N, C-alpha and C positions, 0 to 999 in steps of 0.2 A: 523466903527471900534470901538469898544469899547477896552480898555487897563486897566487890573486889576492886582494884585499883589498877590502872594501867599510866605509867608516868613516864614523860618523855624528857625529863630534864630540861626543861624551857629557860633559855638565858633571855634577861632582860637587855634593853637596849643600853649601853654604856654599863651592862655587867660583866661578869666573867663568867667561862665555863667551870671553873672551880666552885664559884658559888652556885653555879646549878647543880651540880654533883652533891655538894653540900646538903642542899635543900632537898634532894631526891633521898637522900639518907634520913634526915629528920622526918620527912614524910612517910616513909617506911617505918620509923617507930613507933610515929603517930596512929598509922593504920593498923599496926600490929596492936597497939594498947587498945584502939577503939572496937576491935572485933571484926575487921575486915576479912575475910576469906584468904584473898591472895594478893600479891605487889608484883604486878608484872612493870618491867622495863623493855624499852623498844631499841630498835636498831635503825640508825639514820646515818648517813653520809654526806660529807661536804654541803651541810646545812648548818650554817653558823648560828642560827638560832634556836638548836637541839642539840645538848652535849651529848645525848646518849647514842654511842657509835658501836660501842662492844658490851653487850649484855652481858655475856659470860665471866667477864672481869666483874662487872658491877653488881651482878647477882651475888657472886662470892661474899663481896664485904657486906652487901644487905643481909643476906642470911646470919652472918657473923655477929650484925648490930641489934639482930631482933629475936625474939623467942619463940615463938607459935606460927605467926602467918606463914603461909606459904609462898615462897619466892621465885620467881621464873621469868623467861621472855616472852614479850609479846610483840612483836617476835623475833627469832632469827629467821633471818632473810635466806633462806636455803641456797638458792642458786648463786651466791657469793661464795658459798663455803663447799668443802669437801664433807660429804656423809659420814665418813670416818673421824675427822677432825670435830664434828658438832658431836657426834656419840662420845668422843674421848672426853672432850671437854663437860659435858653433862652427867656422864659417868661419874667424873671426879667430883663435880658437885654433889651426886647424890650420896658419893662416898664421905663425903664431909659433912652433908647434912641430910642423912636418909629419910625419905618421906616428904620433905617440905620443896621439893625442887619440881618445878612445871617449865616445859619444853613447848612455847607455841612457834607454829612455824608457819611462815609465809613464802608464796612464790614472786612477790616483787624485789625490786632490789632495795628499796628503802633509801635511794639516791636518783639523780636523773644518769643516762644512760651512758655518757661519757665516763663518769665516776664508777659505774657498775663493771664497764669494760676494763678498768684498772683494776677493780679488786678482782674480778675474776674472768681475765681474758677468753676463756673457753664458754661463759654461760651464754645461752643462746635465749633463756627466759620462756621456753616452750613447753606445753604439757607433759609430754612426754619426759623429758629430762626430770621436770619436778616430779612426776611418777615413780620414777626409777629411783630418784635420791630419796623420796620416802620411804620405797621398800627396803633399801640399803640402809637406810637408818634404823627402822625397826628390827632387821637381821642384827645390826651391831650393836643394838640396847639391849636384844633378848637373848642374843645368843643363838639365833633361829634362822635356818637358812634350806634352802632345796638342795639335796645331795648333789655333789660335785660343782657347785655354784662356787664363785671366788669368795664370797661371804664366809664359807666352811674353812677356809686357810688363813682368814685373818680374822682377829679378835679384837674389839676395843677395849683398851687398857685405862684404867685399872676395871677388872671383875668388880661389879656391884652387886649388891644382895637385893636392891631395891632397883627399880626403873621409874624414870620423872614421868609426872604425867604428861602426855602426849596431845597438844591440840593443833587443828589447822586453823590458821586464821584466814578470814576471807571477807569481801566486799561483793562477790558474785557469786553465781550458782555452782560454776564449774569447779573450785575447789571445795566445795561441799558435797559435791559427789565423789572427789577423791576421798576426803575424811570418813565418808559412808563405807566406800570399798575396802579400805584401809583399816577401818574399825578403831578410828580416832575420834576425840572429842572436838566439837567445832565451836568456835566463837566468830559470831557474824558483827561484823564492824559498821554499825549505824552511824558513829560519828563520822565515816566516810561515803557511804551509801545509803541514804536514808529511805530508800525505795526498794522492795524486793525481798525483805529480810525473812518476812513470815513464809514465804514459798521456798525460799532456801533452806530455812530449817526442816520444814516438813518434809520435803523431798531427802535432806538428809537422815530424818529419821525413817522414813520409810523404806530407805535402800541400804541401813546401817548391817553392816556384817561383824559380829563378834570378832574380838583379836585376842591375842596373847595379854595385852594390857588394859582392855576394855570390852566388858561383855556385855553393855548396853548403851544406847545413844546418849551422849551428856552434849548439851548445849548453851550457850552463855551468849549474851548482847553486850556488844561496846558500845556504850554511849558518852556523849561529851554533855558535863553538865556545870552549869555555874547555880550555886546556891548561895543566897545572902539572906539576912534579917529583913531586910526592908526592900520594896520595890525600887526604891531611889538607887540603892548598891547594887541592885539586879542589872539598872540601867547602865550603871557606870562599867561594870564588869562586861556587859554585852557588847558595848561600844568598842573596847578595847579588843575582844575576839571578833568583830566585824571587820576590824582593819587588818588584823593577824589572818584570818583566813582570805581574805581579800587579795593580800599579798602573797601569801603562799600559794594561790592559784595561778599568781603572775610568776612564780619562781622566786619571788623576793624574800630574802630571809634576813631582816636586818636585826632581828631581835624583838621581844615584846615591849612595846611602847607604853608609856602610862596614860590613864583617861586625860590628863592635861594635853600631851602630845596629841592624842587622836581628835581631840575637840578642834584642834587647828586645821583639820584635814577635810576635805571637801569631796564629794561624791559625783560623779557624772550619772545619768540617768541608768545608762548600761551597767555601772558598778552598783549601783542600790538595786538594779535586777537580780545581780548575782549575790548581794547580801541578802536579800530576801530567799533565795533559794539555799544559801548556807543556814540560815537559822531554822531549817528544818532538821540541820544535823544536831542542833543543840537542845537540850532540856534547860531550860532557864525558870527560875522563880524563887520565891520562898519557900521554906520546907514543906508546909503541907501541899502546895501546888507541885514542888518537884516530886514528891512522894507519889502523888495521884499519876502524873504523867509517867514516870519509871513502871509504876505498877500496870499501868495500862498498854505500854511498850511492849512488857515481861508477858501479859496474857496474850498481846495479838501475835508476840512471837513464838509464845509456848515454852518459855524457859525460865527456871529458878534462881538463876544469876545472872547480876548485870555487872560488869567491870565498867568503873567510870574513870573518864580520863577528864581532868580539870588543869587549864592553864589561866594563870591571872600574872598581872604585871607585879602586884605586890605578894609575895611569900605568905604574909599573914591572912591575907584571903582566900588563898589556896587551901590553908590548912582549915580554915574556918567552914567553907564550903563542904569538906570532908567531916568536920566535926558535926555540922548540923545536919547531915545525911546519916551519920549514925546514930545520932540523937531521935530523929524523926523514924526511922526504921527500929528504933528500939535494939541495936547492937550492945553488945557488952561495952560500956564506956566508963572506963575507970579514967577519973581525973579530968572529966570533961568541964570545962568553963560554960556554964550557962548564962545567958544574958536577959 
């Protein structure tokens, strides 16, 4: 089982975006040391509680601060950008850090529709546009195009000797079929939608067509995980994320609250029902229990890689959760502090 990281640079209430980005850098170094396979960062806009808005900029710094781990976007929200510019950004990254760059692609905006309309006034967020962008991006990254097409007249600069790994990120079946059609890797976001993942991955594998960059279907599963040494600590971390997920669903992004702050909040019956549904998006528990749940999900989805997202109020709790995962899955764990 390969374990990877997706980090969204969460901002604490009364904290700063600078602190959040510094913590992302520290987490990347830790993941590199512990033996995680890749470290992805996200693209969100106009969300005060998440500082990660420009993955292509952050990736460059993270790759320079780490030694072994693959670094990439999980992902670039392609409708916000031109395919040529994305290709040039990631060809530059691949030129700087050959063989270590991933490019995950999403069809959502990573924001509200008003913000999306400002980011790219021409974006319609429809399947046909996203499909064309994927085709264009592949052509620009591999210097392959149909004769007489516009892509034969334009080259993404700089020319790179290697190509970043290309992934399609999805929480539904439609993008999975596009990933299969274009011969791209697929990552299913269980932490967004805990339903239907096994059928999405199966359909992707059944319909996969080899491409210039990938000869066989490759799939991973994105899971939200909170791991701690005691059930009492797990309950505290869970309470914080119950409030966070509930607020996110309402479009409220005030930053991550502390356990003390959330214990003062009261929930209506309808909010309790939403919290119960959100719990299905999480894997919670002490190390052995978390390992059992992750292995079960990976078997159900028939994947050999899990991309873990963890958000906590205290950065030490976030680091510790990943350390415990590395330990229980027996990754290469140099310098881990066992308690």
